[in-house]
C-alpha positions as a Python dict, from the first residue, in 0.01 Angstrom:
ca = {
    (1, 'X'): (0, 0, 0),
    (2, 'X'): (-1, -343, -145),
    (3, 'X'): (243, -597, -8),
    (4, 'X'): (516, -672, -263),
    (5, 'X'): (635, -1027, -293),
    (6, 'X'): (1016, -1063, -310),
    (7, 'X'): (1121, -1210, -641),
    (8, 'X'): (1496, -1265, -695),
    (9, 'X'): (1448, -1243, -1070),
    (10, 'X'): (1359, -875, -1035),
    (11, 'X'): (1701, -792, -889),
    (12, 'X'): (2043, -795, -1048),
    (13, 'X'): (2305, -1011, -881),
    (14, 'X'): (2612, -831, -754),
    (15, 'X'): (2947, -966, -865),
    (16, 'X'): (3208, -1071, -611),
    (17, 'X'): (3431, -790, -738),
    (18, 'X'): (3168, -543, -622),
    (19, 'X'): (3203, -684, -272),
    (20, 'X'): (3575, -601, -278),
    (21, 'X'): (3713, -937, -390),
    (22, 'X'): (4040, -919, -581),
    (23, 'X'): (4175, -1205, -784),
    (24, 'X'): (4531, -1278, -669),
    (25, 'X'): (4574, -1592, -877),
    (26, 'X'): (4858, -1444, -1082),
    (27, 'X'): (5031, -1322, -766),
    (28, 'X'): (4997, -1665, -603),
    (29, 'X'): (5143, -1841, -907),
    (30, 'X'): (5432, -1594, -916),
    (31, 'X'): (5505, -1639, -547),
    (32, 'X'): (5485, -2018, -582),
    (33, 'X'): (5747, -2010, -859),
    (34, 'X'): (5972, -1769, -667),
    (35, 'X'): (5954, -1977, -348),
    (36, 'X'): (6049, -2295, -536),
    (37, 'X'): (6339, -2116, -705),
    (38, 'X'): (6460, -1985, -369),
    (39, 'X'): (6444, -2334, -214),
    (40, 'X'): (6640, -2483, -504),
    (41, 'X'): (6894, -2199, -484),
    (42, 'X'): (6937, -2244, -107),
    (43, 'X'): (6991, -2621, -146),
    (44, 'X'): (7234, -2558, -431),
    (45, 'X'): (7437, -2311, -223),
    (46, 'X'): (7447, -2550, 73),
    (47, 'X'): (7575, -2846, -127),
    (48, 'X'): (7767, -2671, -404),
    (49, 'X'): (8094, -2686, -211),
    (50, 'X'): (8044, -3057, -141),
    (51, 'X'): (7979, -3115, -512),
    (52, 'X'): (8295, -2925, -610),
    (53, 'X'): (8507, -3133, -371),
    (54, 'X'): (8347, -3454, -504),
    (55, 'X'): (8428, -3356, -863),
    (56, 'X'): (8781, -3254, -768),
    (57, 'X'): (8838, -3592, -599),
    (58, 'X'): (8813, -3757, -943),
    (59, 'X'): (9028, -3497, -1118),
    (60, 'X'): (9372, -3610, -1235),
    (61, 'X'): (9492, -3248, -1223),
    (62, 'X'): (9592, -3075, -898),
    (63, 'X'): (9442, -2749, -1023),
    (64, 'X'): (9086, -2670, -910),
    (65, 'X'): (9023, -2464, -1226),
    (66, 'X'): (9100, -2742, -1472),
    (67, 'X'): (8948, -3090, -1502),
    (68, 'X'): (9203, -3292, -1699),
    (69, 'X'): (9066, -3647, -1683),
    (70, 'X'): (8863, -3884, -1464),
    (71, 'X'): (9067, -4097, -1223),
    (72, 'X'): (9046, -4296, -897),
    (73, 'X'): (9413, -4241, -817),
    (74, 'X'): (9329, -3972, -561),
    (75, 'X'): (9148, -4230, -346),
    (76, 'X'): (9459, -4446, -351),
    (77, 'X'): (9699, -4159, -291),
    (78, 'X'): (9526, -4055, 31),
    (79, 'X'): (9679, -4366, 193),
    (80, 'X'): (10029, -4294, 66),
    (81, 'X'): (10101, -3961, 237),
    (82, 'X'): (10210, -4031, 593),
    (83, 'X'): (10145, -3684, 735),
    (84, 'X'): (9787, -3690, 602),
    (85, 'X'): (9725, -4038, 743),
    (86, 'X'): (9863, -3934, 1081),
    (87, 'X'): (9640, -3626, 1090),
    (88, 'X'): (9332, -3834, 1000),
    (89, 'X'): (9411, -4089, 1271),
    (90, 'X'): (9472, -3807, 1523),
    (91, 'X'): (9139, -3650, 1431),
    (92, 'X'): (8947, -3974, 1481),
    (93, 'X'): (9132, -4054, 1803),
    (94, 'X'): (9074, -3710, 1952),
    (95, 'X'): (8708, -3690, 1847),
    (96, 'X'): (8617, -4043, 1960),
    (97, 'X'): (8779, -4015, 2304),
    (98, 'X'): (8650, -3660, 2359),
    (99, 'X'): (8298, -3759, 2255),
    (100, 'X'): (8288, -4066, 2481),
    (101, 'X'): (8418, -3874, 2783),
    (102, 'X'): (8185, -3578, 2723),
    (103, 'X'): (7885, -3808, 2668),
    (104, 'X'): (7935, -3991, 2998),
    (105, 'X'): (8000, -3674, 3198),
    (106, 'X'): (7732, -3468, 3021),
    (107, 'X'): (7466, -3735, 3069),
    (108, 'X'): (7537, -3766, 3442),
    (109, 'X'): (7541, -3387, 3483),
    (110, 'X'): (7212, -3351, 3292),
    (111, 'X'): (7044, -3617, 3508),
    (112, 'X'): (7172, -3456, 3828),
    (113, 'X'): (7073, -3107, 3712),
    (114, 'X'): (6718, -3223, 3631),
    (115, 'X'): (6653, -3332, 3992),
    (116, 'X'): (6789, -3011, 4147),
    (117, 'X'): (6565, -2729, 4278),
    (118, 'X'): (6445, -2492, 4002),
    (119, 'X'): (6665, -2196, 4101),
    (120, 'X'): (6986, -2400, 4110),
    (121, 'X'): (6885, -2580, 3791),
    (122, 'X'): (6842, -2249, 3606),
    (123, 'X'): (7181, -2124, 3726),
    (124, 'X'): (7359, -2441, 3617),
    (125, 'X'): (7184, -2430, 3281),
    (126, 'X'): (7303, -2072, 3235),
    (127, 'X'): (7661, -2173, 3319),
    (128, 'X'): (7634, -2461, 3073),
    (129, 'X'): (7525, -2226, 2794),
    (130, 'X'): (7814, -1981, 2837),
    (131, 'X'): (8070, -2192, 2643),
    (132, 'X'): (7817, -2221, 2359),
    (133, 'X'): (7782, -1843, 2332),
    (134, 'X'): (8155, -1781, 2366),
    (135, 'X'): (8358, -1728, 2049),
    (136, 'X'): (8582, -2019, 1950),
    (137, 'X'): (8889, -1798, 1934),
    (138, 'X'): (8826, -1675, 2290),
    (139, 'X'): (8778, -2033, 2412),
    (140, 'X'): (9094, -2150, 2236),
    (141, 'X'): (9304, -1859, 2360),
    (142, 'X'): (9184, -1890, 2721),
    (143, 'X'): (9249, -2265, 2728),
    (144, 'X'): (9594, -2209, 2576),
    (145, 'X'): (9677, -1960, 2854),
    (146, 'X'): (9556, -2204, 3120),
    (147, 'X'): (9767, -2488, 2979),
    (148, 'X'): (10066, -2252, 2955),
    (149, 'X'): (10068, -2223, 3333),
    (150, 'X'): (10188, -2583, 3352),
    (151, 'X'): (10475, -2533, 3106),
    (152, 'X'): (10737, -2496, 3385),
    (153, 'X'): (10628, -2838, 3513),
    (154, 'X'): (10611, -3011, 3173),
    (155, 'X'): (10745, -2837, 2863),
    (156, 'X'): (10585, -3106, 2642),
    (157, 'X'): (10237, -3052, 2781),
    (158, 'X'): (10084, -2932, 2454),
    (159, 'X'): (9973, -3221, 2237),
    (160, 'X'): (9715, -3497, 2255),
    (161, 'X'): (9609, -3440, 2616),
    (162, 'X'): (9562, -3064, 2588),
    (163, 'X'): (9357, -3088, 2270),
    (164, 'X'): (9154, -3373, 2421),
    (165, 'X'): (9070, -3169, 2732),
    (166, 'X'): (8984, -2869, 2514),
    (167, 'X'): (8748, -3075, 2298),
    (168, 'X'): (8576, -3227, 2600),
    (169, 'X'): (8532, -2876, 2739),
    (170, 'X'): (8354, -2724, 2439),
    (171, 'X'): (8141, -3026, 2330),
    (172, 'X'): (8029, -3107, 2686),
    (173, 'X'): (7745, -2846, 2685),
    (174, 'X'): (7592, -2998, 2370),
    (175, 'X'): (7545, -3331, 2548),
    (176, 'X'): (7375, -3162, 2843),
    (177, 'X'): (7141, -2967, 2614),
    (178, 'X'): (7049, -3285, 2424),
    (179, 'X'): (6977, -3492, 2734),
    (180, 'X'): (6784, -3236, 2943),
    (181, 'X'): (6480, -3217, 2707),
    (182, 'X'): (6453, -3597, 2718),
    (183, 'X'): (6461, -3587, 3097),
    (184, 'X'): (6159, -3357, 3089),
    (185, 'X'): (5965, -3613, 2885),
    (186, 'X'): (5998, -3898, 3138),
    (187, 'X'): (5804, -3938, 3462),
    (188, 'X'): (5989, -3736, 3730),
    (189, 'X'): (5891, -4000, 3989),
    (190, 'X'): (6056, -4283, 3795),
    (191, 'X'): (6382, -4263, 3989),
    (192, 'X'): (6204, -4246, 4326),
    (193, 'X'): (5994, -4547, 4232),
    (194, 'X'): (6301, -4756, 4154),
    (195, 'X'): (6465, -4647, 4481),
    (196, 'X'): (6153, -4746, 4674),
    (197, 'X'): (6177, -5092, 4517),
    (198, 'X'): (6524, -5135, 4665),
    (199, 'X'): (6740, -5055, 4362),
    (200, 'X'): (7060, -4867, 4439),
    (201, 'X'): (7085, -4507, 4306),
    (202, 'X'): (7362, -4567, 4051),
    (203, 'X'): (7198, -4886, 3926),
    (204, 'X'): (6866, -4701, 3898),
    (205, 'X'): (7029, -4445, 3672),
    (206, 'X'): (7181, -4719, 3453),
    (207, 'X'): (6878, -4947, 3436),
    (208, 'X'): (6588, -4700, 3450),
    (209, 'X'): (6683, -4344, 3352),
    (210, 'X'): (6941, -4400, 3078),
    (211, 'X'): (6722, -4640, 2871),
    (212, 'X'): (6443, -4382, 2883),
    (213, 'X'): (6666, -4101, 2751),
    (214, 'X'): (6885, -4300, 2509),
    (215, 'X'): (6747, -4101, 2213),
    (216, 'X'): (6876, -3774, 2359),
    (217, 'X'): (7210, -3932, 2450),
    (218, 'X'): (7257, -4066, 2097),
    (219, 'X'): (7165, -3736, 1929),
    (220, 'X'): (7400, -3547, 2161),
    (221, 'X'): (7678, -3798, 2092),
    (222, 'X'): (7644, -3758, 1714),
    (223, 'X'): (7632, -3378, 1741),
    (224, 'X'): (7933, -3367, 1974),
    (225, 'X'): (8138, -3598, 1751),
    (226, 'X'): (8058, -3388, 1443),
    (227, 'X'): (8158, -3063, 1616),
    (228, 'X'): (8477, -3215, 1755),
    (229, 'X'): (8572, -3372, 1422),
    (230, 'X'): (8550, -3048, 1224),
    (231, 'X'): (8699, -2819, 1489),
    (232, 'X'): (8995, -2605, 1391),
    (233, 'X'): (9015, -2289, 1603),
    (234, 'X'): (9021, -2446, 1951),
    (235, 'X'): (9246, -2729, 1835),
    (236, 'X'): (9489, -2489, 1669),
    (237, 'X'): (9546, -2298, 1995),
    (238, 'X'): (9569, -2604, 2221),
    (239, 'X'): (9776, -2850, 2017),
    (240, 'X'): (10150, -2875, 1988),
    (241, 'X'): (10459, -3098, 1952),
    (242, 'X'): (10365, -3198, 1598),
    (243, 'X'): (10021, -3333, 1692),
    (244, 'X'): (9804, -3222, 1400),
    (245, 'X'): (9440, -3296, 1331),
    (246, 'X'): (9306, -3295, 976),
    (247, 'X'): (9182, -2936, 987),
    (248, 'X'): (9518, -2813, 1121),
    (249, 'X'): (9704, -3013, 857),
    (250, 'X'): (9487, -2861, 583),
    (251, 'X'): (9548, -2512, 724),
    (252, 'X'): (9924, -2569, 706),
    (253, 'X'): (9881, -2650, 334),
    (254, 'X'): (9682, -2337, 244),
    (255, 'X'): (9994, -2153, 131),
    (256, 'X'): (10033, -2393, -159),
    (257, 'X'): (9855, -2344, -492),
    (258, 'X'): (9636, -2648, -434),
    (259, 'X'): (9578, -2908, -165),
    (260, 'X'): (9700, -3263, -179),
    (261, 'X'): (9438, -3448, -393),
    (262, 'X'): (9398, -3714, -125),
    (263, 'X'): (9223, -3453, 93),
    (264, 'X'): (8944, -3418, -163),
    (265, 'X'): (8912, -3795, -183),
    (266, 'X'): (8897, -3837, 193),
    (267, 'X'): (8638, -3558, 230),
    (268, 'X'): (8418, -3714, -37),
    (269, 'X'): (8450, -4063, 111),
    (270, 'X'): (8364, -3930, 457),
    (271, 'X'): (8056, -3750, 321),
    (272, 'X'): (7935, -4067, 146),
    (273, 'X'): (7985, -4273, 463),
    (274, 'X'): (7788, -4019, 669),
    (275, 'X'): (7500, -4011, 417),
    (276, 'X'): (7485, -4392, 403),
    (277, 'X'): (7492, -4408, 783),
    (278, 'X'): (7203, -4161, 813),
    (279, 'X'): (6998, -4350, 554),
    (280, 'X'): (7058, -4684, 729),
    (281, 'X'): (6970, -4531, 1066),
    (282, 'X'): (6643, -4390, 933),
    (283, 'X'): (6553, -4722, 771),
    (284, 'X'): (6618, -4915, 1093),
    (285, 'X'): (6431, -4653, 1296),
    (286, 'X'): (6134, -4672, 1058),
    (287, 'X'): (6120, -5052, 1078),
    (288, 'X'): (6138, -5047, 1457),
    (289, 'X'): (5859, -4788, 1468),
    (290, 'X'): (5645, -4998, 1232),
    (291, 'X'): (5694, -5308, 1449),
    (292, 'X'): (5597, -5115, 1762),
    (293, 'X'): (5280, -4987, 1593),
    (294, 'X'): (5183, -5341, 1495),
    (295, 'X'): (5234, -5462, 1851),
    (296, 'X'): (5018, -5180, 1987),
}
């Protein structure tokens, strides 16, 4: 039998379809369009309420179903209603003091927890997470019952101090959870090294540990302030004696047909300030990062 020389020209080439390939180009295009539509829809649903409030803040009509004419009077009127101004000031005062207290305590607790033995550390972390998992209404009710025990001693106990303690209680865990991951990123021997060099323990924490975890402290502070500022449930159960925050003041106005227009103006102004602050922070952070890269 003569040896046959292989010649590709004598054979027909198989198509890729014969190997089982299926063209999913149309399916990929369809999925790409659907995914983009879903992303746009999700963003729209997230910010639609903010957009409605922004539009209403420029509406000369109190009705949310009718846009009568464009006006800036609502931004002026938010300074004319005393009860609204008092509630805004109370909200800022409560949130700022609660955030500062919780940040200091939470940072110290997170640093101390990090250097504990693993078993004790895990138990403390579990205890720290319980208030996060607890429902706000349960937290508010339980704190109200605890404060009620002291009513025979002081019948005016409910007010600024009770709502401040309540806010510190439920934003404290967020600080701990923000600082602990940063503690894991630093050298665990850093504190021991500073102590070996003769630095006192408290000064070592201030001069060595805190500068290394300042990013976690700042992020926890911002998160805690945001949660405290928008709280309603816990504050509603623990306030009293006419001390109203903004959310409680708005709740007391729900029975009316429409809210005071100054509320829309304040909400819009606060949103703009927060967006500008975030943009400025990112710009400064980017410039600092660029300078550090050039130095390296």
